[in-house]
N, C-alpha and C positions, 0 to 999 in steps of 0.2 A: 164233552165230557165235564159233567160237574163233580167236582170232587167234595167228599165228606169231611168232617172234623176227623173221623176214624181214617179215613184214607190218606189224608195230611200227616197224620200221626205216625204212619207206617212208612213213610219216605225218609230213606236214609242217605246222607250226605248234603250236599247243597252247598251254599257261599258259607254258613255259619261255621262248618267243622274243616273244611279245606282252607279256607280262607284264613282262618283264626291261626292253623299251623303255618301257612306260608309268609304271614306277616311275622310270626317271631324268626323264623329261619332268615328271612329277608331282614330284620333289624340286628339280629346277631352276626349275620355276614357283613353289614354295614359298619358296625362296630370293631369287628374284626381288622376291615379295611382300615378304618379311621385309626386304630392301635398302630398298624404297621405305618401307615403314613406319618403319624407323630412320631413314632420311631426312627423313620430315615431323616424326619426333620430335625430331631436331636442329636443324630448320629452324624450329620452334615455340619451342623452347628459346631460340635466338638471338634471333628476332624479340620473345618477350617480355622477356628481358634487356635488350634495347636500349632497346624503347619503355617497360619499366616497367609493361605493363599486364596484369592477371594475373585478369580477367574471363571 
């Protein structure tokens, strides 16, 4: 089956619409994970500095 330009323009979905949204969701999730990891690192550094424990 050969699709014409008119048929191709009527196709809804595909990689452009769903992939575009998924990439933003993935980027936001990675940003949140990075911020949480930085917070844990800073919190640990403050806790070790105040308590003096390094084990």
